[in-house]
C-alpha positions, 0 to 999 in steps of 0.5 A: 552290976551291968558287967555281971549281967553282960558276963552272964549273957556272954556265957549263955551265948557261948553255951548256945553257940557250942551246943549249936556247933555240936549239933551241926557237927553231928548232922554233918558227920551223919550226912557224910556217912550217908554219902560214903556208905550209900545208905539212908541210915548208915547205922541201925540198932537191932531191936528184936531177937529175931537174928539171934544168935548172930545179932542180939537185941541192942547190937549196933549194925553198920550198913553199906549199900553198893551197886553189887547184886544182892545175894542169898545169905547177906544180912540186909536192913529193909523198910516195909511199906506202912511200917516206920521201923526198919527190919534186920534179916537175912536174904534167903532167896533171890529171884531175878526177873529175866524180862527186866533184870530186876531182882526180888528178894525174900528175907527171914530172921535167923531165929524165926520159923518162917519167911518174912512174907507176913511182915511185908505189906499186904499182898507183897511177896517179895522185896525190891531193891528200893525197900533195902536200906543197906547191907550189914558190914559190921557191928558193935555188940550191946552199944545200942541198948542206950537207944532201946532204954531211952525209947522204951523208958522215956523217963530215963531220957529226961533224967539224963538230959536234966543231969547233963543240963545240971552238969553243964550249968555247974561246970561253968561256975 
């Protein structure tokens, strides 16, 4: 009887160590991607239709942030003060301040009528470089729908987690 308990404890510990290694590996990969791309978020999911037809809701964008000047026409992902979720839009105007050399940026969604000044923080007319998380350099269509569905319908997330848990438990028997 003691040998069965010991075996079960070893299996549980083995599963816990395996799970810990998977989580740790994912974090290491994410941090490495942050260093390589120069972006605080190297991958984002398009959450709205504001960039259609170029990017659709559920597309995954790969970001890179270099020291190169930001140019009109580039697609950038930016944070707005007071909002948690980043926005994916195109740069439509770049204004360089002659006295400091700093660049101000104005953005707009391809599928929107007006520029993004209504989305910016109150009284803000331009984005500065620190608002921009990265430039879009590639994308995977529709793959981000998994994230959208699990965010909008949390019950599906819990069902998937439960099903995966059952699969792990039954696969060890």
